[in-house]
C-alpha positions in Angstrom: -7.9 96.2 141.6 -6.2 96.6 138.6 -8.2 98.1 136.1 -8.8 102.1 135.3 -12.8 101.8 135.3 -13.6 103.3 138.1 -12.0 106.0 137.4 -14.2 109.3 135.9 -14.4 109.7 132.3 -12.4 112.1 131.4 -14.7 115.4 130.3 -11.9 117.9 128.4 -9.6 115.4 127.5 -6.5 116.3 125.2 -7.5 116.2 121.3 -4.9 116.9 118.1 -5.3 115.4 114.8 -3.8 113.0 112.8 -2.9 114.6 109.7 -3.7 111.2 108.0 -6.2 111.4 104.2 -8.6 109.3 103.7 -7.9 107.0 101.2 -8.3 108.0 97.1 -9.3 111.6 98.2 -8.8 114.2 95.8 -10.5 117.5 94.2 -12.7 116.1 92.5 -14.2 114.6 95.5 -16.7 115.9 98.3 -15.3 114.2 100.9 -13.6 117.1 102.6 -11.0 116.1 104.6 -10.0 118.9 107.5 -6.7 118.8 109.9 -8.4 122.0 112.2 -12.2 123.0 111.3 -13.4 125.6 113.9 -17.0 126.7 112.9 -18.5 127.7 116.6 -21.3 125.3 116.6 -21.8 126.0 120.3 -22.8 128.9 121.8 -20.9 130.9 124.3 -21.7 133.8 126.2 -18.9 136.5 127.0 -16.0 136.0 128.6 -15.5 132.6 126.6 -13.2 129.6 128.8 -9.7 130.0 128.2 -10.0 127.0 125.8 -13.1 126.4 124.0 -13.1 122.5 121.5 -13.4 123.0 117.7 -15.2 121.1 115.4 -12.0 119.1 114.1 -8.9 119.7 116.4 -8.5 120.0 119.2 -8.7 122.6 121.7 -9.0 126.7 120.5 -7.4 129.0 122.8 -9.0 132.1 123.9 -7.4 135.2 125.7 -9.9 137.7 126.4 -9.2 140.0 129.4 -12.5 142.4 129.2 -15.2 139.9 128.2 -15.0 141.2 124.5 -15.4 137.8 122.8 -18.7 135.7 122.6 -20.2 132.9 120.2 -23.6 133.4 119.0 -25.2 131.3 116.1 -22.5 129.8 114.4 -20.2 133.2 114.8 -17.1 134.5 117.0 -18.5 137.0 118.2 -15.9 140.4 119.2 -17.7 143.3 120.5 -15.1 146.4 120.4 -15.3 149.2 123.0 -12.5 148.0 125.3 -11.6 150.5 128.1 -7.5 149.4 127.2 -6.7 148.8 123.6 -4.7 145.5 123.6 -2.9 143.8 120.4 -4.2 140.3 119.8 -6.7 140.4 122.8 -8.9 139.1 122.3 -8.4 136.5 119.7 -8.4 133.1 119.3 -5.8 130.5 118.5 -6.0 127.2 117.0 -4.3 123.7 117.5 -0.9 123.7 115.6 -0.4 123.1 112.5 2.8 121.6 110.9 4.0 123.9 107.7 4.0 122.0 104.5 4.0 123.5 101.3 0.7 124.0 100.1 -1.0 124.2 103.4 -3.6 126.2 103.1 -5.7 128.4 106.0 -8.8 129.5 105.9 -11.0 132.3 107.3 -14.5 134.3 107.5 -14.8 137.7 108.5 -17.2 140.3 108.4 -16.2 143.6 110.0 -18.6 146.5 111.0 -16.6 149.1 110.8 -13.9 150.3 108.3 -12.3 152.1 110.6 -11.4 149.7 113.5 -8.2 147.4 113.2 -8.1 143.3 113.1 -6.2 140.6 112.4 -6.4 136.8 111.2 -2.9 134.8 110.3 -0.7 132.3 111.7 1.3 133.1 115.2 4.2 130.8 116.7 2.2 130.5 119.7 -1.2 131.0 121.6 -0.4 134.0 123.1 -0.9 138.0 122.7 2.9 138.5 121.5 4.3 139.3 117.8 2.7 137.0 115.3 4.6 135.6 112.4 1.9 136.5 109.6 -1.3 138.3 109.3 -3.9 139.9 107.0 -4.6 143.3 108.6 -7.5 144.9 108.3 -6.6 148.6 109.2 -8.6 151.2 110.9 -8.0 153.1 107.6 -10.1 150.9 105.7 -6.7 149.1 104.0 -5.7 145.4 104.1 -2.6 144.4 104.0 0.0 141.8 104.9 2.0 142.1 108.4 4.4 142.6 109.6 6.1 145.5 108.4 7.3 146.4 106.0 4.3 145.6 104.0 2.1 147.9 101.6 -1.5 148.3 101.3 -3.4 145.9 98.9 -7.3 146.3 99.1 -9.6 148.7 99.8 -12.5 147.0 102.5 -15.8 147.6 103.3 -17.9 147.6 106.7 -20.7 144.8 107.1 -19.2 142.7 104.0 -18.2 139.3 104.3 -14.0 138.7 103.4 -12.8 135.3 102.8 -8.6 134.8 103.0 -6.9 132.4 102.5 -3.2 131.4 103.6 -1.1 129.4 101.7 1.8 128.2 102.8 4.9 127.6 101.0 8.5 125.8 102.2 9.2 129.8 103.4 6.9 132.4 103.1 3.4 132.5 101.4 0.8 133.2 99.4 -2.0 135.5 100.2 -5.9 135.5 98.7 -8.7 137.0 99.0 -12.2 136.1 97.6 -13.9 138.7 96.0 -16.5 139.4 92.7 -17.0 135.1 93.2 -13.2 134.3 92.1 -10.2 134.6 94.2 -7.4 137.2 93.7 -3.7 136.6 94.8 -3.3 139.5 96.5 0.4 139.2 97.3 3.6 136.5 98.1 6.0 137.0 100.1 9.1 134.5 100.5 9.5 135.3 104.8 9.3 133.3 107.5 10.0 129.6 107.5 8.6 129.1 110.8 7.9 124.7 111.2 4.7 124.8 113.6 1.9 127.4 113.3 -1.0 128.6 115.3 -3.9 130.5 112.8 -5.5 133.0 114.8 -7.9 135.6 114.8 -7.6 138.4 116.9 -8.3 142.4 117.3 -7.4 145.4 119.1 -10.4 146.7 120.0 -12.8 146.1 116.6 -16.3 145.0 116.4 -15.9 141.8 113.9 -17.5 138.4 113.5 -15.5 135.5 112.6 -17.8 132.7 110.8 -14.6 129.9 110.8 -11.1 129.1 110.8 -10.6 126.2 108.7 -7.2 124.1 107.9 -8.0 121.6 105.5 -5.8 118.4 104.9 -5.1 118.6 100.9 -2.8 121.1 99.7 -3.2 123.6 97.3 0.1 123.9 94.7 0.3 127.6 93.7 2.5 127.0 90.3 3.9 130.3 88.5 2.8 131.0 85.0 5.9 132.0 84.4 9.9 132.6 85.6 11.7 135.4 85.2 15.5 133.7 85.2 17.5 136.3 82.6 16.0 139.3 80.5 13.9 138.7 78.1 10.3 137.7 78.0 7.9 134.7 78.4 4.1 134.1 77.8 2.3 133.9 81.1 -1.1 133.3 79.4 -2.8 135.7 81.4 -3.1 139.1 80.9 -3.8 139.7 84.7 -0.7 138.5 87.0 1.2 138.9 89.6 4.9 139.3 88.8 8.3 140.5 90.6 11.8 140.0 89.8 14.7 140.8 92.1 16.7 143.3 90.6 20.6 144.6 90.7 20.9 148.1 89.2 24.7 149.4 88.5 23.7 152.2 85.5 20.7 152.6 83.2 17.4 151.7 83.9 15.7 148.2 84.9 12.2 147.3 83.6 9.9 144.6 84.7 7.2 144.0 82.1 3.2 143.2 81.6 0.7 143.2 79.1 3.6 143.0 76.0 1.1 142.7 73.5 4.5 143.8 70.9 7.3 146.0 70.8 4.7 148.7 70.3 2.1 148.0 72.7 3.2 147.1 77.0 3.4 148.4 80.1 6.1 148.8 82.6 7.6 149.3 86.2 11.2 150.7 86.1 13.9 151.3 88.3 16.3 154.1 87.1 19.1 156.6 89.0 18.6 160.4 87.6 20.2 161.6 90.6 18.1 159.7 93.4 16.7 156.0 92.9 13.1 156.4 91.7 10.8 153.6 90.9 8.2 154.7 88.2 5.0 153.0 86.0 5.1 154.1 82.0 2.9 152.1 79.3 4.2 152.0 75.7 0.8 152.5 73.3 1.1 152.1 69.6 4.5 152.8 70.0 4.5 155.7 72.2 6.2 156.2 75.5 4.4 157.8 78.3 4.8 158.1 81.9 1.6 157.0 83.9 3.5 157.3 87.2 5.8 160.0 87.9 9.5 158.7 89.2 9.3 158.5 93.1 11.9 158.4 95.3 12.9 154.9 96.5 15.7 153.1 99.1 17.8 151.7 96.4 18.6 147.4 97.6 21.1 145.6 95.8 18.5 142.1 94.6 15.7 144.2 96.4 12.2 142.9 93.9 10.5 145.1 91.7 6.6 144.0 91.7 4.2 144.8 88.8 0.4 144.0 89.8 -2.0 143.9 87.4 -5.7 143.6 86.9 -8.4 144.8 84.1 -7.2 148.1 84.2 -5.4 148.8 87.6 -1.9 148.8 88.0 0.1 148.8 91.4 4.0 149.1 91.8 5.4 148.1 94.6 9.4 148.1 95.4 11.4 146.3 97.8 8.1 145.7 99.5 6.8 149.0 99.1 4.3 150.4 97.8 5.2 152.9 95.3 2.5 155.7 94.6 -0.9 154.1 94.4 -3.1 152.5 92.3 -3.1 153.6 88.8 -5.6 152.6 86.0 -4.8 152.0 82.6 -7.6 151.8 80.1 -6.5 151.5 76.7 -8.0 148.1 75.0 -4.7 147.7 73.3 -3.1 147.2 76.8 -5.9 144.8 78.3 -5.2 141.8 76.2 -1.8 141.3 76.5 -0.3 137.8 78.1 3.5 138.2 77.8 6.1 139.6 80.5 9.8 139.6 81.1 12.2 141.9 82.0 14.4 144.0 80.1 17.8 146.5 80.6 19.2 149.9 78.7 22.6 148.3 80.6 24.6 144.6 80.0 26.2 145.5 83.9 22.4 145.2 85.9 21.4 142.0 86.8 18.1 139.9 87.4 17.2 137.2 89.8 14.2 135.4 90.9 11.9 136.8 88.4 8.7 135.1 88.8 4.7 135.6 88.1 1.6 134.2 89.2 -1.7 134.6 87.8 -3.7 137.6 89.5 -7.0 135.4 89.5 -8.4 131.6 89.5 -7.3 129.3 92.3 -10.6 127.3 92.4 -9.4 124.8 93.8 -9.9 127.0 97.2 -14.0 127.3 96.4 -14.4 123.7 98.3 -13.0 124.2 101.1 -15.3 127.2 101.7 -18.5 126.2 100.4 -20.6 126.6 103.7 -22.4 123.4 103.3 -20.1 120.9 101.1 -21.9 117.4 100.8 -19.6 116.0 103.3 -16.4 117.3 106.0 -14.2 114.8 107.5 -11.5 115.2 109.8 -9.3 112.7 112.1 -9.4 113.1 116.2 -7.5 111.7 118.9 -9.1 111.2 122.3 -8.6 109.2 125.4 -9.2 105.7 126.8 -11.2 105.8 129.5 -9.2 103.7 131.5 -5.9 103.3 130.6 -5.3 106.8 129.1 -3.9 105.6 125.6 -4.4 108.0 122.9 -6.7 106.4 120.4 -7.7 107.8 116.9 -10.8 108.5 114.4 -12.2 109.4 111.7 -15.6 111.6 111.4 -17.0 112.2 108.5 -20.4 114.3 108.0 -22.9 116.6 106.0 -24.2 119.7 107.0 -27.2 119.9 109.6 -27.4 119.7 113.5 -28.7 117.3 115.9 -27.3 114.7 113.2 -27.7 111.1 114.1 -24.6 109.0 115.3 -23.4 105.6 113.2 -20.2 104.3 114.2 -18.5 102.2 111.3 -15.5 99.4 112.7 -13.2 98.1 110.6 -12.6 94.2 110.1 -10.0 92.7 112.3 -7.1 92.9 110.4 -8.4 96.2 109.2 -8.0 100.0 109.2 -10.1 102.9 109.0 -8.8 104.1 105.6 -10.6 100.2 104.8 -13.3 102.9 104.2 -13.4 104.7 100.8 -14.9 107.7 100.3 -17.8 106.3 98.6 -18.9 104.3 101.2 -18.6 107.8 103.7 -20.2 109.8 101.2 -23.2 107.4 101.1 -23.7 106.6 105.0 -23.5 110.6 105.4 -25.8 111.3 103.1 -27.7 108.6 101.1 -30.0 107.7 103.8 -30.6 111.2 105.5 -27.9 113.4 107.5 -25.9 111.1 109.5 -22.5 111.7 111.5 -20.0 109.1 111.2 -17.0 108.1 113.5 -14.4 105.6 112.3 -12.6 104.6 115.3 -9.2 102.9 114.7 -8.6 100.0 117.0 -5.7 100.3 119.1 -2.3 99.3 118.7 -3.4 99.5 114.7 -2.7 102.9 112.7 -2.8 106.0 115.2 -4.2 104.2 118.2 -1.6 103.5 120.8 -1.5 100.5 122.8 -1.6 96.9 121.8 -4.4 94.6 120.6 -6.6 92.8 122.6 -9.4 91.4 120.8 -12.4 92.1 122.2 -11.1 93.2 125.0 -11.1 96.5 126.2 -10.6 97.7 122.5 -14.6 97.5 123.1 -14.4 100.8 125.8 -12.5 102.3 123.4 -15.2 102.9 121.0 -18.0 103.9 123.6 -15.1 106.9 124.4 -15.2 108.3 121.0 -18.7 108.2 121.0 -18.6 110.5 124.2 -15.7 113.0 122.7 -17.7 113.3 119.7 -20.9 114.0 121.8 -18.9 116.1 124.4 -16.9 118.2 121.6 -19.4 118.6 118.4 -22.0 120.2 120.6 -25.2 120.5 118.7 -23.7 119.0 115.7 -25.0 115.6 117.0 -28.2 114.1 118.7 -26.7 112.3 121.8 -29.7 110.5 121.9 -29.7 108.6 118.7 -26.2 106.2 118.5 -25.7 103.8 116.2 -23.1 100.8 115.4 -22.8 98.7 112.2 -19.3 96.5 112.1 -17.8 94.3 109.8 -16.3 90.5 110.1 -14.2 91.7 113.2 -15.9 94.8 113.3 -19.3 93.1 113.5 -17.8 91.4 116.7 -16.9 94.6 117.9 -20.6 96.1 117.6 -21.8 92.4 119.1 -19.9 93.0 122.3 -21.2 96.7 122.6 -24.9 94.8 122.5 -23.4 92.9 125.5 -21.3 95.6 127.4 -23.3 99.0 126.8 -26.8 97.5 125.3 -28.6 100.8 126.2 -25.7 103.0 124.4 -26.8 102.1 121.4 -30.1 102.0 119.5 -29.7 99.8 116.8 -26.5 97.2 116.3 -25.6 95.9 113.0 -23.1 92.9 112.8 -22.2 91.8 109.1 -20.8 88.3 109.3 -19.5 89.7 112.9 -17.2 87.4 115.6 -19.5 86.7 118.6 -16.6 83.6 119.9 -13.1 83.8 119.7 -12.4 80.4 121.1 -14.5 79.7 124.2 -16.4 77.2 122.4 -14.5 74.4 121.6 -16.5 73.6 118.4 -18.0 76.9 117.0 -15.1 79.3 118.6 -13.2 81.5 115.4 -10.2 79.9 117.1 -10.9 76.6 116.4 -12.4 77.6 112.8 -9.7 79.7 111.1 -6.1 78.7 111.9 -4.6 81.6 109.8 -5.7 83.5 113.0 -4.6 81.5 115.6 -1.1 83.3 116.2 -2.9 86.3 116.5 -5.6 85.8 118.6 -2.9 83.3 121.0 -1.2 87.6 120.7 -4.1 89.9 121.6 -6.0 87.5 124.3 -2.4 86.0 126.1 -3.0 83.0 125.2 -4.4 80.3 123.6 -7.9 78.1 124.5 -6.0 75.8 126.0 -4.0 78.0 128.1 -6.3 81.2 129.2 -10.0 80.0 128.7 -11.4 82.6 130.9 -9.7 85.3 129.0 -11.8 84.1 126.0 -15.0 83.5 128.2 -15.3 87.1 129.0 -14.5 87.9 124.7 -17.8 85.7 124.1 -20.4 88.2 123.3 -22.3 85.0 122.4 -23.4 84.8 125.7 -24.0 88.6 126.8 -26.0 89.5 123.9 -29.0 88.8 125.6 -28.2 91.9 127.7 -29.8 93.7 124.4 -33.3 94.2 125.8 -34.3 97.1 123.5 -33.2 99.0 120.5 -33.6 96.6 116.9 -30.2 94.1 116.7 -29.4 93.1 112.5 -27.1 90.1 111.7 -26.0 89.4 108.2 -23.6 86.4 107.2 -23.5 83.7 104.4 -23.8 80.0 105.0 -20.5 79.4 103.3 -18.5 82.4 104.7 -14.6 80.7 104.7 -13.4 83.7 106.7 -15.7 83.7 109.5 -18.0 80.5 110.2 -21.6 81.0 110.4 -22.5 79.7 113.5 -20.6 82.8 114.8 -24.0 84.9 113.8 -26.4 81.5 114.1 -25.7 81.0 117.9 -26.1 84.6 118.5 -29.6 84.8 116.9 -30.5 81.1 118.4 -29.7 83.2 121.7 -32.0 86.2 121.3 -35.0 83.8 120.5 -34.0 81.4 123.5 -34.6 84.9 125.7 -38.0 85.5 124.0 -36.6 88.8 122.1 -37.9 89.6 119.0 -35.6 92.7 118.6 -33.4 90.5 116.8 -33.0 90.5 112.5 -31.2 88.0 111.1 -30.3 87.8 107.7 -28.6 84.4 106.0 -27.5 83.8 102.1 -26.4 81.0 100.7 -25.8 79.4 97.2 -28.4 80.8 94.8 -29.7 83.0 96.5 -29.8 87.1 95.9 -28.4 88.8 97.3 -25.2 87.3 99.0 -23.6 88.6 102.2 -19.9 87.7 101.0 -17.1 88.6 103.2 -15.7 92.2 102.4 -16.5 95.9 102.7 -19.9 97.6 101.1 -17.9 99.1 98.1 -19.7 100.4 95.2 -21.0 97.3 93.3 -21.0 95.3 96.5 -24.3 93.0 97.2 -23.7 94.1 100.9 -25.2 97.8 100.0 -28.6 96.4 99.7 -28.8 95.2 103.5 -28.0 98.9 104.3 -31.7 99.3 103.2 -32.8 97.2 106.3 -31.3 99.9 108.6 -29.8 102.8 107.4 -33.4 104.4 106.8 -34.4 103.8 110.2 -31.2 105.6 111.5 -31.1 108.4 109.2 -34.6 109.4 109.8 -34.1 108.6 113.8 -36.9 106.3 113.6 -34.7 103.9 116.1 -35.5 105.5 119.7 -33.3 105.5 122.7 -34.4 102.9 125.3 -32.8 102.3 128.8 -32.4 98.8 130.8 -34.9 98.4 132.9 -35.0 99.6 136.8 -34.8 95.5 138.0 -34.1 92.2 136.3 -30.8 90.0 135.9 -27.7 90.7 133.2 -24.4 89.0 131.9 -21.7 90.3 132.5 -19.1 89.6 129.7 -16.2 92.0 131.9 -18.0 94.6 133.0 -21.4 95.9 132.2 -21.7 99.5 131.4 -25.9 100.7 131.2 -27.3 104.1 131.7 -28.7 102.9 135.0 -25.1 101.2 136.3 -22.1 100.0 135.1 -20.2 97.0 137.0 -16.5 96.4 136.4 -15.3 92.4 137.5 -11.7 92.3 138.2 -9.4 93.9 135.4 -12.3 92.7 132.9 -9.9 90.6 130.7 -10.6 87.3 132.0 -14.1 87.6 133.9 -17.6 86.3 133.5 -20.6 86.7 135.7 -24.1 88.2 136.5 -25.7 90.5 138.2 -29.2 90.6 139.8 -30.2 94.4 140.5 -33.3 96.4 142.0 -32.7 100.0 141.7 -35.5 100.6 143.6 -33.8 99.1 146.9 -30.3 99.5 145.2 -30.0 95.9 146.0 -27.5 93.9 143.8 -26.3 90.7 144.0 -23.2 89.5 141.7 -22.0 86.2 140.8 -18.6 85.3 139.2 -18.5 81.9 136.9 -14.5 82.7 136.1 -12.1 84.9 138.1 -11.4 86.2 141.3 -14.9 88.5 143.0 -13.8 91.6 142.8 -16.2 94.3 141.2 -16.6 98.3 141.2 -20.1 99.3 141.0 -21.7 102.8 139.8 -25.2 103.7 140.5 -25.8 106.6 138.1 -28.6 109.4 138.8 -28.3 110.0 141.6 -28.3 113.3 143.5 -24.4 114.8 144.4 -23.7 114.9 147.3 -25.9 112.6 149.5 -25.0 109.1 150.7 -26.4 106.4 149.5 -26.9 102.9 151.3 -26.2 99.7 148.7 -27.0 96.3 149.0 -24.3 93.9 147.4 -24.7 90.1 148.0 -26.6 90.8 151.8 -23.7 93.5 152.6 -24.9 97.2 152.9 -22.7 99.6 151.8 -22.5 103.4 151.5 -20.8 105.9 149.7 -21.1 109.9 149.0 -22.8 110.9 145.6 -20.0 112.8 143.9 -20.7 115.3 141.6 -22.0 114.2 138.6 -24.1 111.8 140.4 -22.9 108.7 140.8 -22.7 106.6 144.2 -18.9 104.3 143.4 -19.0 100.7 145.4 -15.6 98.4 145.3 -15.2 95.1 146.6 
């Protein structure tokens, strides 16, 4: 037996995000791509498992030695009250994120007390050791950026939601807080350039709830509003700024200026030495220079930064990343509107380097990432093949809501998932109800490993993607509502799913799909489209003349009558030059000949409207009109789940995987046969038209641990049922 199909499915697969952006996306779009999206959508009691799946991004690592962490109603809840307070225990870490300039990381948290400590930030690993950078909610009621030295930046309150964003730079980061309906830049630094980081939320012994950790794909560029490379003044075009300059004082004084209106009205922080190094805050109002903050001693260092933060009437001074005094209030009307910043000195031997100013407020591009229910979110998943352990990629896109029906959307024979535009994804997710969409990337293309095989094992990859989503998205999806639509080669994939995994899909939709890659000498795709013959021969291992059995096993038209329930939709144009119309006509004829009435075939031709022109349903394409046939039923869940009968005869095109049993013939790539079965008596008669008589039969829904006897081609075999309720027979 050469195929791995007899192995159990992986139930907790490795997952990683592919940072592939949906083509054409920008901040103007409402399809949001995420590298990581941990929404805590599945409830867990304490203690949490050591690894919990994020909605997008893979497995979250958990440390919780005293069972103080649970997930309830979409919130990661830290209960506090530890016997032994521990650093980042309990804590949650996401999978790794690669540092790039503009990488955004967001957290939403709610402390229940302003007298307990917890942190959100980035770590170099997934363990309670020293982290890299963090927002620290201190037990003093102050929020600061760690590690020290770091000043207190904001007074926080209990039972209040806080949304925080860390925007990474090539070295260092920007630290922002959402408060009062707008974003505020609290701080920036240039320390730390660790290439790979793990966002985290952790507690010492605090009672706190975390709503989410999100890492969107889109970067946010935070640009300075002024650069202070030398002594002088420059207009920042905003009165609320975070301005800093690295100063070297040899003699006299150096001032960092903000709110400059004219020489008679401005605010400044001064570095001086009156026998000791000191920093003060002063204002010039109507030519009168007065002290706001008395000079305070500092430890001088050459080229250390002197910072002046101002927002509204509030001003703060920092030297070498330590607070100088406390927050000060300057409420003079004349000093509220000045937008010029600068650096001045009274001694030419002094120097300024790396002077820069950022806006204190704004950054509204971040809003789209913390909206609790954006129109559509999306990302990329990586999941393992259940056949040969390849790592495969797929995009996902979904709107708000729970128990969403699942729609698998298949790209064309030469296509990629990126062919599906944002408009398409948005329409499928929201225009016909709320729908969870999966866009598998076929093996050997894009980020999916392996080699193309044109309707071979790549069909099982589709089912594996569905299984992965059901296992990892919890209540987000409805596992009883699974549908598939495909275009061209993707339509062929959909038809193969109908043939090989019939009762997994409530509806199957094929637009000009390939139902026969070349088995039929007249109507096969190989025989009709010369441009793809070389690729087909490469994928399948030869031509129809040299490997006819391989084309036979891929001819879904010969097994599509396995689709006894659900609804099958076919769309094709009579003049299609890419996929000959016989590919759909033969499917419709097979369904009719079998007496099945669950097939709707719509064929267009010259003069008809709409025309099912070969392509994708981009905005304005007539193909969109076809969606009104099947999409409303998907969105409303009108197509109910079904299951193959308890007895009957089904065709086996390489393999057959139903909810009741599965049967794999040989290596599945060059076999074709049938099975007559009766699950009441566990009797199976397997016939093979092509390939050797080698099979793996799995009977599902049995009692774990029991011995089950099946009669296979008159031979009685007995096997023990595994923990998943499956009895496996091989011969």
